[in-house]
N, C-alpha and C positions, 0 to 999 in steps of 0.2 A: 653342493646343486645347490641346496639352495639358497645360497649365495650369490650365483651366478645367475640363476633366476631373477633375483631381488633387482641385478643392477638391472639384466635385460627389460626386466617394467618398470623400471625408473623412470620418473618424468624428467627428471633431471640429463639423461641421453635423450631425450625425444628435442628435448631444447637443443640439445646438442647438435644434433641430428639436422633438425629442423635451422638453424643457422647455418651448417656445415654446406648441404644443399639450397639453400638461401646464398650464402657467400660465395658459391662456383657458378651458379646458375645467373649472377649478377656480373661473375667474369665470361661467362660465356655468350654473354648482352654484349658486354663492352669491347672482348678480343675479337675480331675478323676470324668468322667460322670457314671452314675447309680449303683454307688456300696453302699451297705449296711447302715443305717446311721451308725451301730457301727465303719464303717470305717473311717470320715469326723470326729467323735468323738473323735476316737483315734488317728488319724492323725495332727487334727489342734488345737486340743486342745476341751476341754468343752463349752469354749467362741465362737472360731471362730468356730467350728466345728457348735454350736447350728444357727450362723446365715446364713451360707452356705445351713442349713436345711430350716429353717427359710423360707429364699430367693427363697427358690428353685434352686438353684445355681449347685446343681449336677444334676438336670433336667434343665437345664440353657433355651435352646430353645424352653420348653415346659409350662414354669412357666409362673403362673398367672402373674408377671410382666412385661416379655417379652410380652406375649400377650395383654399385657393393653397398654405397651407401643405402640407397632406395629399399634392398634387400634389408640389411641393417633396421629401417625406420619401417620397414613393415612388420618384421620380426616383434618392434617395440611395442609396435600399437596394439597387436595379436596380444600380446603378453600384459600390457597396463589393462586391454580390456579383461582380461580374461580373472587377474588378480583383482578386481574391481566387484567381478560380476559376483560373487559370496554376499556382498556386503548391500548389491541393491538386490540385491534375491530378498536378503533378513530386512532392509526396506519394506519390499512389494509387501510380504507375508505378513508384515506385523499386523497383532490386531488391535485394534484402533480401540477397543474397549477393556486393554489393557491400560489404564490409564487411573489417576486419582483423580474422580470427579473435583474434587474442592481445589485443585490447583492444576487449572486448566492451561496451555498454555496462551498467551495475548488475552487472558482472562478479560471478561466484563462481567459485571455482574449488577442486577438489575430486579426489582421488585415489581410484584403485579398482583394486586384485585381484582380475581378474575378465578372463576370453576376449573378444577384440575383437568375435567374432561374436556371441555370446551378448548385449552391450551394445547392438549397431547394432540388432539385430533387436527387441530391447526399444524402444529409444526410434523404432523407424518402426511397429512391428503395437501394442506398448502406449501408447505416450505420441501415436501419429501425429503423428509429424514428418517433414519431406519430407526425401531425402539433394538437398543440392546441391552442393557441390564436395569435390574428393578436392587435396589440397595432398601431390602426388607421395606419397613416405613420409612425408609430417610430420604427415599427420590430418585428418579429413573434419567437414565443418560442415554440420551439420544444421539445419532451421528452421521455424518453424511460425508462419501470421498467420490473427489472428482479426478477426475484425469489420470486415475489411480495406473495405467497402463504406461505412463509417459513416465513411470521412471525407467523406462528402457527405451527411451528417446535419444538418449546421447547415445547410445549403441548403436543405433541407427547410420546418425553422424559418423562413427569410426567404423562403419561398414563403408562410407559409402569412399572413406580415405580410402579404404583397402583395397575396394576395385577401383578407383584411381591409380594406386601404386602398381596394379595390376599390371593396369592399361599400359603403365607408362614403360615395366620391363619390357610387356609385349614390344612392346615398340621397339627398344631398347634391344633387345636380343633380336628378334626377327625382322628389323624394318632394316632400313639402310639413310644414308645421306651421300651424295656425291657430286660431281660435276660432268658436263654434258660440254662441249664445246663444238659449235656447226658450224662448218662456214657455208655465208648465202649461197642458196641454190643447190644445197649438198644435204642429204641426209644423215642419221645416223641411228645407232640401237645401243650404244657402249655409254655404260655410265663409270665414271672411275670414282670408288667409294672413298672415302675420308680416312678409315680405317685400316684399308686393305688394300694390298700393291695388285692384286686381281680385278680385271674389269668386270662388272655386272652388263650381262646382255640380254636386255628387250626384248620380249619376243615382239615388240614390234618396232617399227621407224618412225625418228620423227626429222621432219622433214624444213630447213629454214627457208622462207620462200621469198619473205622481203625483211632485210633488217631497218628499220628508221631509227636514225640521230636526230633530236631535234633541241638546237641550242639555244642560248641568251643569246642578245646582243653582241655579247662581250667573248664568245667561243664556246661558253662553259658548257658541259653538257646541261639540258634540261630534263629530257625525258627519253629513256631507248625502248624500242618496240620490236620484239620477234612475234614475224606474220608465221606462223608454224602450221602443218600440218601434221594429224598422224595418222600412221598407213599402218595397217594389219591385214595384209593379204589385197582384197579387194574392198574390203572397206577404210573408208577416209573419213578424216573428224578435222574439222579447222577450228583452230582458236590464238587468240591475239594473247600476247605474253606480255605482259609492262610493269615495272618495278611495283610492288605493292598489290597485284591484281595478278596472280597465278593461276595457273591453266591445270587439270585436272583430267589426269587418262586414266582410267583401268585402276583406281584408287591408289597412283604414282600422280604426286603435286612434281608442277614442273615452276619453277619460281625465275623472274630475271636478275640477275646476279652481277654480267658484266659484261665489256664486250671486247673486242679488239677488233684495230684498222690493220691492213696489211698490205701494205701495197707494194706493188708489181713495178721492177724497173725495166727503164728500156736503156741497154747497153749495146753500144756498136763492137763489133767482133770480125776479127781481120786474121785470116790463113793462109797460105798461098797467095799472097795478090789478089786475092777477093776478102772484102769488105760487106758485113751488112748488119742492120738492126734487129736485135733481136731483143723476147720480154723474158727477163728471169723473175722469178718467184720463188718463196720459200715452199710450195707444193711438187713442185717434182722437178729436173734438172734438164736442159738444152742438151739436145741432141743433134751434134757438126759431125755432120759428113760419117752417122753411121759409125764413127771410133771417137770420137770426143766427147764427154761428157762435162757437163761446167754446171754444178751445184751450190746454192745459195746456204752458207752454212749460217750466217746472221747479221744485222744491219743495224743501222742507227743514226746519231746525228751526232756528233760532237765539236764545238768550238764555230758551229754555224756550217759544218762542211759535212756531210753524207757518205755514210763508207757501208763499202760491200764486202763481206768476206766471203768469199768463193775461195769451191776445191773442186780441182780439174784432176781427169784422170784421161789416159789414155789406154783402150780398152786393148787392142794389140800386145800393148807392151805392159800393162801393167803399172806403167811409169806415172806417178800425181803429182802434182804441184800447188802448193797455197800462197793466196796472197790477197792484198786489199787493192779495191778498186775507190776510187775519192773524189769525188764531184772538185772538179776545178784544178785538178793534179792531171799532171803528163800517165798516160794511160798502164795499166799491169802488165808486163810482158812476162811470157813462160814458154821455157822451151822444150821441147817435147818429145826426144825423139832425133835432134837434129834441126826440126819444124819452132820455126816462133807463133808463137799464138799471143797476140793482143786483147785486152779488155779496156773497155773506153765508156767512163758513166756519160749520159746522155742527159735524163729525166726521169722523175717517176711517171707513171703509166696509169693503168687503173686499180681501182683500192677496191681491196678484197672486204667484208665484214664478217665478223665471228662473231657469232651470238656466245657469251657464255650463264649456262642455267644449273642450276642448282636444284638437282632431282630428289626428292623426298615418298619415300614410303614407310609408312605408318601402320600396322596392320591390330596395332593398340588402341589407333583414338576413339572408336567408338564407345571401347569399352570404359575409356578416358570420360566420355559427351555422359555413359551412360552412369557413372561413379559423380559426376556435377550433377543430373537431375536427382540422383538421389539423396546427393548433400544438399541441394537445396529444400526437399521434404524434409528433411532429418530436422534442417534448422528453424523450419514451421513447426515442428513439434516442437522440438526442444524450448521454442521463445513465445509459442502459443499459447502451449498447453501443459500448465505446470499443475503438477498432482498437489491435491490441497483437500484437507480431513479437516472438520466442521465436528463441533460437537455441542450439543445444548443440554444442560443437567437443572432437571425440574426437582426444588423440596421444597415441604413443606415449612413455611415459616411461622412465626407468631400471628400473625394475622394475616398473612398475607402471602402467595407464593415466591419463593426465593428461584428466581432462575440465573445459571452461571452459563455464561456462552464463551466459548473457546476455540481456538482453529491453530492449525498445523501449513505450512506451506514449503514446498523447497527451496524455490527461487523468491515469491514476489511476497516477501515476508513483510516489507514496509507498508502496502496496502490492507497487509490483513487484519489492521485495526480499526481502519475506513467499512472496511466489509461487514466486522462485526457488530461497530455500531449502526449501521443502518437495518442489520436482521435485529439487531436488538428495538431497534425504531420500531419497523413495520411487529416484530411481536408485541409493543406495546399501543400499537392504533389499531392492529386487524385481530386479535386474539382475546 
């Protein structure tokens, strides 16, 4: 048990965990987050794609290994603090008079022709030193402690780290990140989280009023903007969402992630000697003569030709047919229940825009913010309030007073010599 405690409280484990969290955080920054599984298999290949999905690097900051590493880092930080606490308490409680006055740290020795009572009064009244101990007729030891409570300032920093990690765990365990796709003019309250298959239903709706795509002269996207309205009962709130300019509503943040352009196709449909032009889109099938349904299963472009993969069903007989409509090619013909149905590509009609929003809820963010504020305060204490102890020892010399000065500091040891020399000069000049 003791060995396990020592390993948990070791600085080596803290360093390893720090690099593990930092390394995988970098991967989470480099590798696109929240894409469909097929995206990673296609982009990174079957082998690497499966590794990314297995370790949930596509949702790095909410993955099981990241949460586990955070828990272990939290336990390590608490264990390190508790293991070092007795030593810190020992330093804090250490009696400054338990020292050999002839062998003070950073010792400086001077001789002074002055009355003992005057020098004692100067040290106590002007320099604010406390009279500590008299060594019979040999001399008097004075001391002064500065920032004694600063021995515990490092624990303030440790506590701030604990608060930050707890906030991160709250966000990872009780928050979520997911995608929301909304067609222009439509509303949705469904978020598809990265980690779960079951969608999350928000208690309000997001309506895409307008999607704006700005392009460079060469046609490359410059900026894409979603003009949205948050609708909750009779309450509405308007917002503009841009890349790197998210919108917030009810502690949920919406980021502009991507967009899709979904075309509507004009096709010529012939049945029973009657020909008509109809609009075919991916959202709803065409109903023909209250009997035939024509649905668009897939579409794309290959070798300069536009193709539409359609699926046709005869509602009365449940007979189906599937085929391709290709621009510039003869019409597709389907025979259903002895009737010939022909479909021919004409043109691309209206373009529908679908915005892709990334949705994030992090209930632990305020705890993280509090942790960072505490950390800044703790670092201020660490670097500007250094525990220091000063000693002055007065002893009778042959023809003068012998004064020995010494000092100890936890960190600022290089500057102690200078401070003692300044203190010695002040005693020589004014005592």
